[in-house]
C-alpha positions as CSV (number, residue, x, y, z in Angstrom):
1,X,20.6,100.6,118.6
2,X,17.7,100.6,121.1
3,X,18.5,101.9,124.6
4,X,17.9,98.5,126.2
5,X,20.1,96.7,123.7
6,X,22.9,99.3,124.1
7,X,22.8,98.9,127.9
8,X,22.8,95.1,127.5
9,X,25.7,95.2,125.1
10,X,27.8,97.4,127.4
11,X,27.0,95.1,130.3
12,X,28.0,92.1,128.3
13,X,31.3,93.6,127.1
14,X,32.2,94.7,130.6
15,X,31.3,91.3,132.0
16,X,33.4,89.6,129.3
17,X,36.4,91.8,129.9
18,X,36.1,91.3,133.6
19,X,36.0,87.5,133.3
20,X,38.6,87.2,130.7
21,X,41.0,90.0,131.7
22,X,44.0,87.7,132.1
23,X,43.4,86.1,128.7
24,X,43.0,89.4,127.0
25,X,46.2,90.7,128.8
26,X,48.1,87.7,127.5
27,X,46.7,88.1,124.1
28,X,47.9,91.8,124.1
29,X,51.3,90.8,125.3
30,X,51.5,88.2,122.5
31,X,50.5,90.7,119.9
32,X,53.1,93.2,121.3
33,X,55.8,90.5,121.2
34,X,54.9,89.6,117.6
35,X,55.3,93.2,116.6
36,X,58.6,93.4,118.4
37,X,59.8,90.2,116.7
38,X,58.7,91.5,113.3
39,X,60.4,94.8,113.8
40,X,63.6,93.1,115.0
41,X,63.6,90.7,112.0
42,X,63.1,93.7,109.7
43,X,65.9,95.6,111.3
44,X,68.2,92.6,111.3
45,X,67.5,92.0,107.7
46,X,68.3,95.6,106.8
47,X,71.4,95.4,108.9
48,X,72.5,92.2,107.1
49,X,71.8,93.9,103.8
50,X,73.8,96.9,104.8
51,X,76.7,94.8,106.1
52,X,76.7,92.7,102.9
53,X,76.8,95.9,100.8
54,X,79.7,97.2,102.9
55,X,81.5,93.9,102.4
56,X,80.8,94.1,98.7
57,X,82.2,97.6,98.6
58,X,85.3,96.6,100.5
59,X,85.8,93.6,98.2
60,X,85.3,95.8,95.1
61,X,87.8,98.4,96.5
62,X,90.3,95.7,97.3
63,X,89.9,94.3,93.8
64,X,90.5,97.7,92.3
65,X,93.5,98.3,94.4
66,X,94.9,94.8,93.5
67,X,94.4,95.5,89.8
68,X,96.1,98.9,90.2
69,X,98.9,97.2,92.1
70,X,99.4,94.6,89.4
71,X,99.5,97.2,86.7
72,X,101.9,99.3,88.7
73,X,104.1,96.4,89.4
74,X,104.3,95.6,85.7
75,X,105.6,99.2,85.1
76,X,107.8,99.2,88.2
77,X,109.6,96.0,87.1
78,X,109.9,96.9,83.5
79,X,111.4,100.4,84.1
80,X,114.5,99.3,86.2
81,X,115.1,96.3,84.0
82,X,115.1,98.4,80.9
83,X,117.6,100.8,82.6
84,X,119.9,98.0,83.7
85,X,119.8,96.4,80.2
86,X,120.3,99.7,78.4
87,X,123.2,100.9,80.5
88,X,124.9,97.5,80.5
89,X,124.7,97.4,76.7
90,X,126.2,100.9,76.5
91,X,129.1,99.9,78.8
92,X,129.6,96.7,76.8
93,X,129.5,98.2,73.3
94,X,131.1,101.6,73.8
95,X,134.9,101.8,74.0
96,X,135.5,105.5,74.3
97,X,133.6,106.3,77.5
98,X,135.4,108.3,80.1
99,X,135.8,107.0,83.6
100,X,133.3,109.5,84.9
101,X,130.7,108.4,82.4
102,X,131.3,104.7,83.3
103,X,130.9,105.5,87.0
104,X,127.6,107.3,86.2
105,X,126.3,104.3,84.2
106,X,127.4,101.9,86.9
107,X,125.6,104.0,89.6
108,X,122.4,103.9,87.5
109,X,122.7,100.1,87.1
110,X,123.4,99.7,90.9
111,X,120.5,102.0,91.9
112,X,118.0,100.1,89.7
113,X,119.3,96.8,90.9
114,X,118.8,97.9,94.5
115,X,115.3,99.0,93.7
116,X,114.4,95.6,92.2
117,X,115.9,93.8,95.2
118,X,113.9,96.0,97.6
119,X,110.7,95.5,95.5
120,X,111.1,91.7,95.6
121,X,111.8,91.8,99.3
122,X,108.6,93.8,99.9
123,X,106.6,91.3,97.8
124,X,108.1,88.3,99.7
125,X,107.5,90.0,103.1
126,X,103.9,90.8,102.1
127,X,103.2,87.3,101.0
128,X,104.6,86.0,104.4
129,X,102.5,88.4,106.4
130,X,99.4,87.4,104.4
131,X,100.2,83.7,105.1
132,X,101.2,84.4,108.7
133,X,104.6,82.8,108.2
134,X,106.9,85.8,108.7
135,X,109.7,85.0,111.2
136,X,111.0,87.1,114.0
137,X,114.4,86.4,115.6
138,X,114.4,88.6,118.7
139,X,117.7,89.7,120.3
140,X,119.0,92.7,122.2
141,X,119.3,95.7,119.9
142,X,121.2,98.9,120.7
143,X,118.7,101.5,119.3
144,X,121.1,104.5,119.3
145,X,123.7,102.5,117.4
146,X,121.2,101.2,114.9
147,X,119.7,104.6,114.1
148,X,123.1,106.2,113.9
149,X,124.1,103.5,111.4
150,X,121.0,104.2,109.3
151,X,121.7,107.9,109.3
152,X,125.3,107.3,108.2
153,X,124.3,105.1,105.3
154,X,121.6,107.6,104.1
155,X,123.9,110.6,104.5
156,X,126.7,108.8,102.5
157,X,124.6,109.3,99.4
158,X,124.5,113.0,98.5
159,X,121.1,114.3,97.2
160,X,120.5,117.2,94.8
161,X,118.5,118.9,97.6
162,X,121.4,118.5,100.1
163,X,119.0,117.2,102.7
164,X,120.7,115.1,105.5
165,X,119.0,112.8,107.9
166,X,119.3,114.2,111.4
167,X,119.2,112.2,114.6
168,X,117.8,114.9,116.9
169,X,116.4,113.2,120.0
170,X,117.3,110.1,121.9
171,X,117.8,108.5,125.4
172,X,121.3,108.2,126.8
173,X,121.0,104.5,126.2
174,X,118.3,102.2,125.0
175,X,118.3,98.4,124.2
176,X,115.2,96.5,123.0
177,X,114.6,92.8,122.8
178,X,113.4,92.8,119.2
179,X,114.3,91.5,115.7
180,X,117.1,93.7,114.6
181,X,116.4,93.2,110.8
182,X,112.7,93.9,111.2
183,X,113.2,96.9,113.5
184,X,115.7,98.4,111.0
185,X,113.2,97.7,108.3
186,X,110.6,99.8,110.1
187,X,112.9,102.7,110.6
188,X,114.3,102.5,107.1
189,X,110.8,102.4,105.5
190,X,109.8,105.6,107.3
191,X,113.1,107.3,106.6
192,X,113.2,106.5,102.9
193,X,109.6,107.5,102.6
194,X,110.3,110.9,104.2
195,X,113.4,111.5,102.0
196,X,111.5,110.5,98.9
197,X,108.9,113.1,99.4
198,X,111.0,116.0,100.7
199,X,112.7,118.3,98.2
200,X,113.8,121.0,100.6
201,X,114.0,121.6,104.4
202,X,114.9,118.7,106.7
203,X,114.2,115.1,107.7
204,X,114.6,114.4,111.4
205,X,114.4,111.2,113.4
206,X,114.2,110.7,117.1
207,X,112.6,108.8,120.0
208,X,111.7,109.3,123.6
209,X,110.0,107.6,126.5
210,X,106.3,108.4,127.1
211,X,104.7,108.9,130.5
212,X,103.5,105.3,130.5
213,X,107.2,104.2,129.8
214,X,106.4,103.1,126.3
215,X,108.7,104.2,123.5
216,X,107.7,106.8,120.9
217,X,109.7,106.9,117.6
218,X,109.2,109.5,114.9
219,X,110.4,110.6,111.5
220,X,109.5,114.2,110.7
221,X,109.9,115.9,107.3
222,X,109.1,119.2,105.6
223,X,107.9,117.5,102.4
224,X,104.7,117.8,100.4
225,X,102.4,116.5,103.3
226,X,99.3,114.3,103.0
227,X,95.7,115.4,102.8
228,X,93.1,114.0,105.3
229,X,91.5,111.5,103.0
230,X,94.9,110.0,102.0
231,X,96.0,109.7,105.6
232,X,93.1,107.3,106.4
233,X,94.3,104.9,103.8
234,X,98.1,105.3,103.8
235,X,98.9,102.2,105.8
236,X,96.7,100.0,103.7
237,X,98.2,97.5,101.2
238,X,98.6,98.4,97.6
239,X,98.1,102.1,98.4
240,X,100.4,104.7,96.8
241,X,100.0,108.4,97.3
242,X,101.9,109.3,94.1
243,X,102.0,106.8,91.3
244,X,104.7,108.9,89.6
245,X,107.2,108.0,92.3
246,X,108.7,104.6,92.3
247,X,107.6,102.1,94.9
248,X,105.5,99.0,95.6
249,X,102.9,100.7,97.8
250,X,103.6,97.9,100.4
251,X,106.3,99.5,102.6
252,X,104.0,101.2,105.1
253,X,101.6,98.3,105.2
254,X,104.6,96.0,106.1
255,X,105.8,98.5,108.6
256,X,102.4,98.5,110.3
257,X,102.3,94.7,110.5
258,X,105.8,94.6,112.2
259,X,105.0,97.3,114.7
260,X,101.7,95.7,115.6
261,X,103.4,92.3,116.0
262,X,105.3,93.8,119.0
263,X,102.2,95.3,120.5
264,X,102.8,98.8,119.2
265,X,100.9,101.3,117.2
266,X,101.6,103.4,114.1
267,X,100.2,106.7,112.8
268,X,100.9,109.9,110.9
269,X,100.4,113.6,111.6
270,X,100.4,115.7,108.4
271,X,99.0,118.6,106.6
272,X,99.1,119.1,102.9
273,X,102.0,121.3,101.9
274,X,103.4,121.4,105.5
275,X,105.3,118.1,105.9
276,X,104.5,114.9,107.8
277,X,105.5,113.2,111.0
278,X,105.2,109.4,110.9
279,X,105.5,107.8,114.3
280,X,105.2,104.4,116.0
281,X,105.1,103.2,119.6
282,X,106.6,100.1,121.2
283,X,105.7,98.8,124.6
284,X,108.0,99.2,127.6
285,X,108.0,95.5,128.1
286,X,110.4,94.8,125.2
287,X,113.2,96.9,126.8
288,X,116.3,95.0,127.5
289,X,117.7,96.4,130.8
290,X,120.8,94.2,131.4
291,X,123.2,96.9,130.3
292,X,125.9,95.6,132.6
293,X,126.6,92.7,130.3
294,X,127.9,95.0,127.6
């Protein structure tokens, strides 16, 4: 480019920019905004795709758990039914059984009957929780008396391991305005779970008041313990830690729903091979303080 033309071109560009500075600035802002919008749309699309993938993964996992649950339930129902039918037929068709043998067979029939009843109750409770139709009939509950009653019932059934349920920590008195059946269900679920997985050592239950006046209940055992991955899923529905041990896989999920209904929380501290401590909290607001009426 010739020197005169170069000077003229630079002058013209400078003049154009000077006269149209505002327009160029607006144009630059528009371009910048368009870039921001395009980036935002791209990020939003990627986020939606990621969320959709996560939902698909959750749905697939839930479907797998449901299928495993149905398969497990088929086995769980068939096993006690076969036991009940088998032992009943033996009692009906055999005349020379000793009294001790009859008592053993009757105990097996009764134990399997109780398991079936518990399984049906869990399924009914689960369906009510899913449909949000579960009922709570709150009333004043003597916590110490209820836990002592649960301990007495559990300790009335001797176990090969000789383990007893120990009530090791409590307040001098404690009454809660809560559904007695549901509260007992929570405690029983945690107790039976601990006894089921503890072959030696101890199972201890207790409660205390926290610094914020909420109540902290716990069931501690010296059983097989739970690894970190299993702890994250243990309160989910359809989950069983050991499919060789009888159960629906719904007990802890139901327990969690009941505790959360009253504004509490639930959790577990455990290490594989070193036992577990299941705990739940209940708010101080449900305490029934009119002790003078009793």
